[in-house]
One Martini backbone bead per residue (centre of mass of N, CA, C, O) as a GRO file, in nm:
protein
  138
    1MET     BB    1   1.209   0.024   1.352
    2ALA     BB    2   1.011  -0.205   1.524
    3ASP     BB    3   0.853  -0.290   1.828
    4VAL     BB    4   0.757  -0.621   1.950
    5LYS     BB    5   0.519  -0.785   2.161
    6LEU     BB    6   0.518  -1.128   2.237
    7THR     BB    7   0.303  -1.426   2.290
    8ILE     BB    8   0.428  -1.763   2.335
    9ALA     BB    9   0.340  -2.006   2.530
   10GLY     BB   10   0.360  -1.780   2.776
   11ARG     BB   11   0.594  -1.621   2.629
   12PRO     BB   12   0.792  -1.352   2.599
   13TYR     BB   13   0.864  -1.136   2.307
   14ASP     BB   14   1.120  -0.943   2.149
   15LEU     BB   15   1.079  -0.762   1.840
   16HIS     BB   16   1.186  -0.681   1.519
   17CYS     BB   17   1.050  -0.459   1.261
   18ALA     BB   18   0.909  -0.327   1.016
   19ASP     BB   19   0.749  -0.073   0.939
   20GLY     BB   20   0.403  -0.181   0.940
   21GLN     BB   21   0.443  -0.504   1.053
   22GLU     BB   22   0.314  -0.553   1.331
   23SER     BB   23   0.034  -0.687   1.275
   24HIS     BB   24   0.145  -0.927   1.119
   25LEU     BB   25   0.321  -1.042   1.346
   26LEU     BB   26   0.087  -1.082   1.546
   27GLN     BB   27  -0.068  -1.284   1.372
   28LEU     BB   28   0.152  -1.500   1.357
   29ALA     BB   29   0.180  -1.540   1.662
   30ALA     BB   30  -0.111  -1.641   1.703
   31VAL     BB   31  -0.077  -1.899   1.541
   32VAL     BB   32   0.153  -2.022   1.703
   33ASP     BB   33   0.011  -2.014   1.977
   34GLU     BB   34  -0.224  -2.198   1.900
   35LYS     BB   35  -0.051  -2.446   1.833
   36ALA     BB   36   0.097  -2.468   2.107
   37ARG     BB   37  -0.180  -2.503   2.277
   38GLU     BB   38  -0.253  -2.793   2.152
   39MET     BB   39   0.003  -2.886   2.356
   40PRO     BB   40  -0.048  -2.981   2.642
   41GLY     BB   41   0.203  -3.047   2.903
   42GLY     BB   42   0.441  -2.945   2.776
   43THR     BB   43   0.697  -2.801   2.692
   44GLU     BB   44   0.784  -2.518   2.543
   45VAL     BB   45   0.964  -2.647   2.330
   46ARG     BB   46   0.763  -2.865   2.240
   47GLN     BB   47   0.536  -2.676   2.155
   48LEU     BB   48   0.704  -2.528   1.937
   49LEU     BB   49   0.778  -2.775   1.772
   50VAL     BB   50   0.489  -2.864   1.700
   51ALA     BB   51   0.401  -2.602   1.575
   52ALA     BB   52   0.614  -2.598   1.351
   53LEU     BB   53   0.529  -2.869   1.221
   54MET     BB   54   0.236  -2.794   1.158
   55LEU     BB   55   0.303  -2.545   0.980
   56ALA     BB   56   0.482  -2.693   0.776
   57ASP     BB   57   0.264  -2.888   0.681
   58ALA     BB   58   0.066  -2.671   0.578
   59ALA     BB   59   0.264  -2.541   0.377
   60GLN     BB   60   0.318  -2.796   0.207
   61GLU     BB   61   0.026  -2.848   0.124
   62ALA     BB   62  -0.019  -2.576  -0.017
   63LYS     BB   63   0.207  -2.611  -0.225
   64GLY     BB   64   0.089  -2.865  -0.358
   65LYS     BB   65  -0.174  -2.735  -0.455
   66ILE     BB   66  -0.042  -2.528  -0.637
   67GLU     BB   67   0.112  -2.727  -0.821
   68ARG     BB   68  -0.151  -2.879  -0.915
   69SER     BB   69  -0.296  -2.608  -1.034
   70GLU     BB   70  -0.111  -2.494  -1.259
   71PRO     BB   71  -0.190  -2.670  -1.507
   72GLN     BB   72  -0.483  -2.575  -1.505
   73SER     BB   73  -0.422  -2.278  -1.549
   74ASP     BB   74  -0.280  -2.314  -1.819
   75SER     BB   75  -0.524  -2.437  -1.966
   76LEU     BB   76  -0.714  -2.197  -1.922
   77ARG     BB   77  -0.542  -1.985  -2.064
   78ALA     BB   78  -0.542  -2.128  -2.340
   79ALA     BB   79  -0.850  -2.128  -2.377
   80VAL     BB   80  -0.887  -1.823  -2.367
   81ALA     BB   81  -0.698  -1.752  -2.601
   82LEU     BB   82  -0.855  -1.913  -2.813
   83ALA     BB   83  -1.126  -1.770  -2.779
   84GLU     BB   84  -1.020  -1.486  -2.845
   85SER     BB   85  -0.919  -1.556  -3.127
   86ARG     BB   86  -1.191  -1.650  -3.241
   87GLU     BB   87  -1.342  -1.390  -3.189
   88ALA     BB   88  -1.165  -1.206  -3.363
   89ALA     BB   89  -1.210  -1.359  -3.628
   90ALA     BB   90  -1.519  -1.333  -3.632
   91ARG     BB   91  -1.527  -1.024  -3.628
   92ASP     BB   92  -1.369  -0.981  -3.887
   93GLU     BB   93  -1.559  -1.140  -4.071
   94LEU     BB   94  -1.811  -0.976  -4.008
   95GLY     BB   95  -1.701  -0.703  -4.095
   96ALA     BB   96  -1.655  -0.783  -4.391
   97ALA     BB   97  -1.949  -0.858  -4.451
   98LEU     BB   98  -2.070  -0.580  -4.384
   99LYS     BB   99  -1.913  -0.423  -4.595
  100GLU     BB  100  -2.017  -0.580  -4.834
  101LEU     BB  101  -2.313  -0.513  -4.787
  102GLU     BB  102  -2.285  -0.203  -4.802
  103THR     BB  103  -2.178  -0.197  -5.088
  104MET     BB  104  -2.430  -0.330  -5.212
  105ARG     BB  105  -2.635  -0.113  -5.123
  106ARG     BB  106  -2.488   0.128  -5.286
  107ALA     BB  107  -2.540  -0.008  -5.522
  108PRO     BB  108  -2.686  -0.063  -5.783
  109ALA     BB  109  -2.942  -0.215  -5.889
  110PRO     BB  110  -2.977  -0.524  -5.967
  111SER     BB  111  -3.016  -0.756  -6.175
  112PHE     BB  112  -3.224  -1.036  -6.213
  113SER     BB  113  -3.022  -1.302  -6.187
  114PRO     BB  114  -2.900  -1.607  -6.121
  115SER     BB  115  -2.616  -1.507  -6.029
  116ASN     BB  116  -2.718  -1.303  -5.819
  117ASN     BB  117  -2.876  -1.495  -5.645
  118ARG     BB  118  -2.637  -1.672  -5.567
  119ALA     BB  119  -2.468  -1.452  -5.433
  120LEU     BB  120  -2.677  -1.375  -5.220
  121LEU     BB  121  -2.698  -1.653  -5.090
  122GLN     BB  122  -2.400  -1.673  -5.005
  123ILE     BB  123  -2.398  -1.426  -4.826
  124ALA     BB  124  -2.623  -1.513  -4.636
  125GLU     BB  125  -2.483  -1.771  -4.537
  126ARG     BB  126  -2.231  -1.632  -4.424
  127ILE     BB  127  -2.377  -1.456  -4.217
  128GLU     BB  128  -2.512  -1.687  -4.061
  129THR     BB  129  -2.252  -1.830  -3.978
  130LEU     BB  130  -2.129  -1.591  -3.824
  131ALA     BB  131  -2.359  -1.547  -3.626
  132ALA     BB  132  -2.336  -1.826  -3.495
  133LYS     BB  133  -2.046  -1.790  -3.391
  134VAL     BB  134  -2.100  -1.542  -3.214
  135GLU     BB  135  -2.318  -1.679  -3.030
  136GLN     BB  136  -2.099  -1.898  -2.914
  137LEU     BB  137  -1.965  -1.698  -2.763
  138PRO     BB  138  -1.877  -1.606  -2.429
   0.00000   0.00000   0.00000
């Protein structure tokens, strides 16, 4: 345990805290002291009361902001998960198309018949569609 000497609203206080927490406690005391000094002319107890109320109000406001932002964070997480899922699906589809294309390249040269031309056109359209999807990913 460490001993820390604080001064708040002109009055010294001796407190104990966990080792390594001294600077944090001094920072907190400085905030309380600043708030207490914003109410000059009152008694020490009144200054500390007003400082405590002001800090409680700020803490409550911050908590409200966090609570209001949580649903937005959840929506953003869901959107990111959906985008990642779509990206993975598009990559898988593109990988399959590339494997199919490589297999076709290694195959003996096809005879040029209307059915082969149609198949090649379908593959080309599929690759173009996949490439467009990949380009749209963030």
